[in-house]
C-alpha positions in Angstrom: -12.0 3.8 -14.5 -10.5 3.1 -17.9 -9.2 6.0 -20.1 -9.5 6.1 -23.9 -7.3 8.4 -25.9 -8.4 10.7 -28.8 -6.3 13.1 -30.8 -8.8 16.0 -30.6 -12.3 17.1 -29.5 -15.2 16.1 -31.7 -19.0 15.8 -31.5 -18.7 12.8 -29.2 -16.6 14.7 -26.6 -18.2 14.4 -23.2 -20.2 17.3 -21.9 -17.8 17.6 -18.9 -14.3 18.5 -19.9 -11.5 19.1 -17.4 -8.2 21.0 -17.7 -5.3 21.1 -15.3 -3.9 24.5 -14.6 -0.9 25.8 -12.7 -1.3 28.0 -9.6 -1.9 31.7 -10.4 -1.7 31.0 -14.2 -5.2 30.7 -15.5 -5.1 30.1 -19.3 -6.0 33.1 -21.4 -8.2 31.1 -23.7 -10.8 30.2 -21.0 -14.4 31.2 -21.8 -15.3 34.4 -20.0 -18.0 32.8 -17.9 -15.5 30.3 -16.6 -12.6 32.7 -16.0 -14.7 35.2 -14.2 -16.5 32.5 -12.2 -13.1 31.1 -11.1 -11.9 34.5 -10.0 -15.1 35.1 -8.1 -14.8 31.8 -6.4 -11.1 32.5 -5.4 -9.9 29.6 -7.5 -6.1 30.1 -7.9 -5.0 26.6 -9.1 -3.6 25.4 -5.8 -3.0 21.6 -5.9 -6.3 19.8 -5.4 -8.6 22.8 -6.0 -11.5 22.3 -8.5 -13.8 24.8 -10.1 -16.3 24.3 -12.8 -18.7 26.3 -14.8 -21.0 26.1 -17.9 -20.5 27.8 -21.2 -21.8 27.7 -24.8 -19.4 25.9 -27.1 -20.6 25.9 -30.7 -24.3 25.8 -29.7 -23.7 23.0 -27.2 -23.6 23.6 -23.4 -20.3 22.4 -22.0 -19.3 21.9 -18.4 -15.7 23.0 -18.0 -13.7 22.0 -14.9 -10.4 23.4 -13.8 -8.2 21.3 -11.5 -5.3 23.0 -9.7 -1.9 21.5 -10.1 -0.1 23.9 -7.8 3.2 25.4 -8.7 5.6 23.8 -11.2 8.1 22.7 -8.6 9.7 19.5 -7.2 6.2 18.3 -6.1 4.8 18.6 -9.6 4.0 14.9 -10.2 2.4 14.6 -6.7 0.4 17.7 -7.4 -0.9 16.4 -10.7 -2.0 13.2 -9.0 -3.8 15.3 -6.4 -5.5 17.3 -9.3 -6.7 14.0 -10.8 -7.9 12.7 -7.5 -9.8 15.9 -6.8 -11.6 15.6 -10.2 -12.7 12.1 -9.3 -13.8 13.1 -5.8 -16.0 15.9 -7.2 -17.6 14.0 -10.1 -17.6 10.3 -9.1 -21.2 10.4 -7.9 -22.2 13.6 -9.6 -24.4 12.0 -12.3 -21.8 12.6 -15.0 -20.9 9.3 -16.7 -17.9 10.4 -18.7 -15.2 13.0 -18.3 -13.1 14.5 -21.0 -9.5 15.4 -19.9 -7.9 18.0 -22.1 -4.2 17.1 -21.8 -2.9 20.0 -23.9 0.6 21.1 -22.8 1.3 18.1 -20.5 4.1 15.6 -21.0 3.3 11.9 -21.3 4.4 11.3 -17.7 2.3 14.3 -16.5 -0.8 12.9 -18.3 -0.2 9.5 -16.6 0.1 11.2 -13.2 -3.3 12.9 -13.6 -4.9 9.6 -14.7 -3.3 7.7 -11.9 -4.8 10.2 -9.4 -8.2 9.8 -11.0 -8.2 6.1 -10.9 -6.8 5.7 -7.4 -9.4 8.1 -6.0 -12.2 6.2 -7.8 -11.6 3.0 -5.9 -14.4 2.0 -3.5 -15.3 -1.3 -1.9 -19.1 -1.5 -2.2 -19.2 -5.3 -2.4 -21.5 -5.7 0.6 -23.6 -2.5 0.3 -27.1 -3.4 -1.0 -29.1 -0.2 -0.2 -27.1 2.7 -1.7 -29.2 5.7 -2.6 -28.9 6.8 -6.2 -26.9 9.8 -5.2 -24.4 7.6 -3.4 -23.8 5.3 -6.4 -20.7 6.0 -8.6 -21.8 7.3 -12.1 -18.4 8.3 -13.6 -17.3 5.3 -15.6 -14.8 6.6 -18.1 -12.2 9.2 -19.0 -11.6 10.4 -22.6 -8.1 11.9 -22.9 -7.9 14.6 -25.5 -4.8 16.1 -27.2 -2.3 13.9 -25.3 1.3 14.1 -26.1 3.2 11.3 -27.8 3.9 8.4 -25.4 1.1 9.2 -23.1 -0.7 5.8 -23.7 2.5 3.9 -23.0 3.1 5.9 -19.8 -0.4 5.2 -18.7 0.0 1.4 -19.3 3.0 1.5 -16.9 1.0 3.6 -14.3 -2.0 1.3 -14.6 0.0 -1.6 -13.4 0.8 0.3 -10.3 -2.8 1.3 -9.9 -3.8 -2.4 -10.1 -1.4 -3.3 -7.4 -2.6 -0.5 -5.1 -6.2 -1.6 -5.7 -5.4 -5.2 -5.0 -3.9 -4.3 -1.6 -6.9 -2.2 -0.8 -9.2 -5.1 -1.7 -7.4 -7.5 0.6 -7.3 -5.0 3.5 -10.9 -3.9 3.1 -12.4 -7.4 3.0 -14.0 -8.6 6.3 -12.2 -11.2 8.3 -14.8 -13.9 7.7 -13.9 -13.5 4.0 -10.1 -13.0 4.1 -8.3 -15.4 6.4 -5.0 -17.1 5.9 -6.2 -19.8 3.4 -8.5 -17.5 1.5 -5.8 -14.7 1.3 -3.5 -17.2 -0.3 -6.2 -18.5 -2.7 -7.1 -15.0 -3.8 -3.5 -14.3 -4.6 -3.2 -17.6 -6.5 -6.2 -16.6 -8.6 -4.9 -13.0 -9.1 -1.5 -14.1 -10.2 -2.7 -16.9 -12.5 -1.3 -16.7 -16.0 0.9 -13.7 -15.1 4.2 -15.5 -15.2 4.7 -15.3 -11.5 5.2 -18.4 -9.4 3.0 -18.8 -6.3 3.3 -21.4 -3.7 1.9 -21.9 -0.2 3.3 -23.7 2.8 0.8 -25.3 5.1 1.1 -26.0 8.8 2.6 -29.4 8.4 5.4 -28.0 6.2 6.0 -25.1 8.6 6.1 -27.4 11.6 8.7 -29.6 9.9 10.8 -26.4 9.3 10.5 -25.5 13.0 8.4 -22.3 12.7 7.2 -22.5 16.2 6.8 -18.7 16.6 4.5 -18.2 13.6 2.5 -21.3 14.3 2.2 -20.4 18.0 0.3 -17.2 17.0 -2.2 -19.1 14.9 -2.7 -22.2 17.2 -5.7 -20.6 18.9 -7.6 -20.2 15.6 -9.8 -22.6 13.8 -8.2 -21.2 10.6 -4.9 -22.9 9.7 -1.9 -20.6 9.2 -0.1 -20.3 5.9 3.1 -19.0 4.4 2.5 -17.5 0.9 5.4 -17.0 -1.5 5.2 -15.1 -4.8 8.3 -15.2 -7.0 9.0 -13.0 -10.0 12.4 -13.6 -11.7 12.5 -10.9 -14.3 16.2 -10.1 -13.8 19.4 -11.8 -14.7 19.7 -15.5 -14.0 21.6 -16.1 -10.8 21.2 -12.6 -9.4 20.1 -12.7 -5.7 16.6 -11.3 -5.4 15.3 -8.5 -3.3 12.8 -9.9 -0.8 9.7 -8.3 0.6 8.1 -9.9 3.7 4.7 -9.0 5.1 2.9 -9.5 8.3 -0.4 -11.0 7.6 -2.5 -11.3 10.8 -5.9 -11.5 9.0 -7.6 -10.7 12.3 -6.1 -9.8 15.6 -8.1 -10.1 18.8 -4.9 -9.9 20.8 -5.3 -13.5 21.8 -5.4 -14.3 25.5 -4.1 -10.7 26.0 -7.5 -9.6 24.6 -7.8 -6.2 23.1 -10.6 -3.8 24.2 -13.8 -4.3 22.3 -14.0 -0.7 21.0 -12.3 -0.6 17.7 -11.5 -4.3 17.5 -13.3 -4.5 14.2 -10.5 -2.5 12.7 -8.1 -5.3 13.3 -9.1 -6.9 10.0 -6.4 -4.6 8.6 -3.7 -6.1 10.7 -2.6 -7.9 7.5 -1.8 -4.6 5.8 1.9 -5.5 5.5 1.1 -8.7 3.7 -1.5 -6.9 1.6 1.2 -4.4 0.6 3.6 -7.1 -0.4 0.9 -8.9 -2.5 -0.1 -5.6 -4.2 3.5 -4.6 -4.9 4.3 -8.0 -6.4 1.2 -7.7 -8.6 2.3 -4.2 -9.8 5.8 -5.4 -10.5 4.6 -8.5 -12.3 2.1 -6.6 -14.4 4.7 -4.1 -15.6 7.2 -7.0 -16.2 9.8 -5.5 -13.9 13.4 -6.4 -14.9 14.5 -7.6 -11.5 14.4 -10.7 -9.4 11.9 -10.2 -6.5 10.2 -12.5 -4.0 7.3 -11.6 -1.8 6.6 -13.7 1.4 3.5 -13.3 3.5 3.2 -14.9 6.9 -0.6 -15.5 7.3 -2.2 -16.2 10.7 -5.3 -15.4 12.7 -4.8 -14.5 16.4 -7.7 -15.8 18.5 -8.3 -16.5 22.2 -9.1 -20.2 22.1 -8.4 -22.8 24.8 -5.5 -23.9 22.6 -4.1 -20.3 22.2 -0.6 -19.4 23.5 -0.6 -17.9 27.0 1.5 -15.1 28.6 4.4 -17.0 30.1 4.7 -19.6 27.3 8.1 -20.1 25.6 8.2 -20.6 21.8 11.0 -21.9 19.7 11.6 -20.1 16.4 12.8 -21.5 13.1 16.4 -20.5 13.8 16.4 -22.1 17.3 16.1 -18.9 19.3 13.6 -19.1 22.2 11.0 -16.5 22.9 9.2 -15.9 26.2 5.7 -14.6 25.4 4.7 -11.9 27.8 1.9 -10.5 25.8 0.0 -12.4 23.1 -1.0 -9.1 21.5 2.6 -8.6 20.5 2.1 -11.3 17.9 3.3 -9.7 14.6 6.9 -10.0 15.4 6.4 -13.7 16.1 5.0 -14.1 12.6 7.7 -12.1 11.0 10.7 -13.6 12.7 10.0 -17.0 11.2 9.0 -15.6 7.8 12.3 -13.6 7.8 14.4 -16.6 8.7 12.8 -18.8 6.1 13.1 -16.2 3.4 16.8 -15.7 4.1 17.6 -19.4 4.1 15.5 -20.2 1.0 16.5 -17.3 -1.2 19.7 -15.7 0.2 18.3 -12.3 -0.8 20.6 -9.3 -1.6 18.2 -7.1 0.4 15.2 -7.8 2.6 12.4 -5.4 3.6 9.6 -6.3 5.9 6.3 -4.4 6.3 4.0 -4.7 9.2 1.2 -2.9 11.1 3.3 -3.7 14.1 3.0 -1.3 17.0 0.5 1.3 18.3 3.6 3.2 19.5 4.3 4.0 15.9 0.9 5.7 15.5 1.6 7.7 18.6 5.0 8.8 17.3 4.1 9.6 13.6 0.4 9.6 13.3 -0.8 8.9 9.7 1.8 11.0 7.9 4.8 8.7 7.8 5.6 5.0 8.4 8.6 4.2 10.6 11.8 2.9 9.1 14.4 0.8 10.9 17.5 -0.6 9.2 20.8 -2.2 9.7 22.1 -0.7 6.5 22.5 3.0 5.7 22.4 2.4 2.0 19.2 0.5 2.0 17.7 3.1 4.4 18.7 5.9 2.2 17.2 4.2 -0.9 13.9 3.6 1.0 13.7 7.2 2.2 14.3 8.4 -1.4 11.7 6.0 -2.7 9.2 7.1 -0.1 9.7 10.8 -1.0 9.4 10.0 -4.8 6.3 7.8 -4.4 4.4 9.7 -1.7 4.6 6.7 0.7 6.7 8.7 3.2 9.1 7.2 5.8 10.9 8.5 8.8 14.0 6.7 10.1 14.3 5.6 13.8 17.3 4.2 15.6 18.5 0.7 16.2 21.3 0.1 18.8 22.5 -2.5 21.2 21.4 -0.3 24.2 17.8 -1.2 23.4 18.5 -5.0 23.4 18.5 -5.3 27.1 14.9 -4.2 27.2 13.8 -7.5 25.5 16.3 -9.9 27.2 14.4 -12.6 29.1 15.4 -14.3 32.4 14.3 -17.7 31.1 14.6 -17.6 27.3 16.7 -15.9 24.6 14.3 -12.9 24.5 10.9 -11.6 25.4 8.4 -10.8 22.8 7.7 -7.3 24.2 9.7 -4.8 26.2 8.5 -2.0 28.5 6.2 0.8 27.4 9.0 3.2 26.4 10.5 2.8 22.9 7.9 0.2 22.0 8.4 0.5 18.2 12.2 0.3 18.6 12.2 -2.8 20.8 9.9 -4.5 18.3 12.5 -3.7 15.5 15.3 -4.8 17.8 13.5 -8.1 18.2 13.3 -8.6 14.5 16.9 -7.7 14.0 17.9 -10.8 16.0 16.7 -12.9 13.1 18.7 -11.2 10.4 21.6 -13.5 9.4 25.0 -12.8 7.8 24.6 -9.1 8.0 22.0 -9.2 5.2 20.9 -5.6 4.4 17.5 -5.4 6.1 14.8 -2.8 6.7 11.7 -3.0 8.9 8.8 -0.7 8.0 6.2 -0.2 10.7 3.2 1.0 8.7 0.6 0.8 11.6 -0.6 4.4 11.0 -0.7 4.1 7.2 -2.6 1.1 6.0 -6.1 2.4 7.0 -7.4 6.0 7.0 -10.3 7.4 9.0 -10.9 10.0 6.4 -10.4 10.5 2.7 -7.1 11.6 1.3 -6.1 13.1 -2.0 -6.0 9.7 -3.8 -7.9 7.4 -1.5 -11.3 7.3 0.2 -11.8 6.5 3.8 -10.6 3.0 4.6 -7.8 1.0 3.0 -5.1 3.2 1.5 -2.9 0.7 -0.3 0.2 2.2 1.4 3.5 0.5 0.6 2.8 -0.7 -3.0 4.1 2.5 -4.6 7.1 2.6 -2.2 8.2 -0.9 -3.0 7.7 -0.4 -6.7 9.8 2.8 -6.7 12.5 1.1 -4.7 12.7 -1.6 -7.4 12.6 0.9 -10.2 15.4 3.0 -8.8 17.8 0.3 -7.3 17.1 -3.2 -8.7 16.1 -3.1 -12.3 18.8 -3.6 -14.9 
C-alpha cells in the first residue's frame, strides 16, 4: 500500500477520508451526522476504535472515518500505529479502492506512524489461494495523504524501509517448507539484497565441514536438503569499527528428527526459522535506510528430518570450537544450529555485541505466551538496551536469569554437555547451553521468540500468521546504540 502526498483536498480526493482523533476529544468541526453517529455508537477515540459515517460535502457524498489514537501519552506512537492498522483492517476488503488520510495537526513522525500501521496491517500472503471470493479479495490499494506537515514524506521513507523488512520476514516465515528450505532461503535473500550495497555470501556443507561445524551439520544430515550458512554484511559505519552481529536460527522445517513431534500441529513447524527470518528482515530494513553502522547478519539454515542418516538420541557431536555434545533429544536441535553459527560469527567478525534470535523452546511459550519474547544475556548493558528497544518498538522482551547453578542440569556423563536438560527451567538451560559458546566475554544476548513469530489470531498491525517479530526490535537497537 503506497501513499501519495497532496497539500490539500480537491475534486480527486477519495470518497473515503479518515481522520485520527484523540480519546474523548472529538473535533468540533465534524459534520453533524458523523459527530452524532459517533456519539450514538459510543465511539470515544480509544486506540484502535474506528467509526465511519456518510455526509454531504459540497454536493458530493463523502464517507468520513474516525480512527481513535487514544490519549496523548507515552504510548502515543504505538497508538497511532494501532489507529492506522485499524483503518486497514476495516477497509482492506471493503470495496473501497483508495483512502484519503487527513493528517491535519499531526507531526511528520506521527503521520509516518499511522501510515506504518496501515501498511503493516495490509500485508497478506495470498500466493497460493486461487479461489478467493470477491468479498475476500483486498480492494484498498492506495492512501492519499492530505495536509501533511513538513518532513512527513521523508519520515515515511524511513518508516517504509522498516515496513519492507517486516514484510520480508513475514514472507519467509509464511512460505511453505517445500518452497523455503536452506538453499532457497539463501537464494531468496541473495535476490532481495541484490544491488542494495550489502554483501551476501553462503557457506555450503563442504565449507562448514572443513570448519568443524559438526553440531549444525548434524541437525541437517537426515534431510535431503543441504544445510547452509547465510551471511549478510552491511558496513555503513566507520572503517575498522567492530560490527554488531545478529544470528538467527533457521530450521526451515522441524519434524523433531528421530525424536518425532506429534502429528497435530507439525505443519506449523515451517516457522521454526523465525529467528533467521527476523535477522534477514532486519538486515533488509537497515540496508534500505542506509544505517550508519557496521552490522552483520548470520543465519544457520537446516532442515530437521527423521531419515536413516539422521542423528540419534545418544549420538555425540563435536562443535566448531571443539566442545562435544551428547544428543539426548533430536528435537532440541535449534541450539545445535546456533552454537556453531555463534562460534563462527565471533571468530570471523569479532563483533562488539552479538544477539541471537530463535524460536527455541516450548517452555518459553508456557512462561510468556505471545506477549513477550524471553531475553537472556551475559551483559547488563546490552540487556538494558534491548529491553528499551523492545519497549520503544513494540517487540517486547522480558529478562530471565543465567547463572552457574543451572549449568549442572546440562552436564553430560560422557561428553562436555547434553543438548537438553530436565523439564524444569527448559528455556534457561537452552540459554545456558548457548552461553558456553560465547568467547572472550563478548557481550551477548539470546532472544527466545518462540511465542512471537507466528500468531493464531490477528493483532493491531498484523493478520493471523507470520508477525515479523524481531525486525523492529533490532532496527531500534541499532538506531539507539550503534549508529554514529
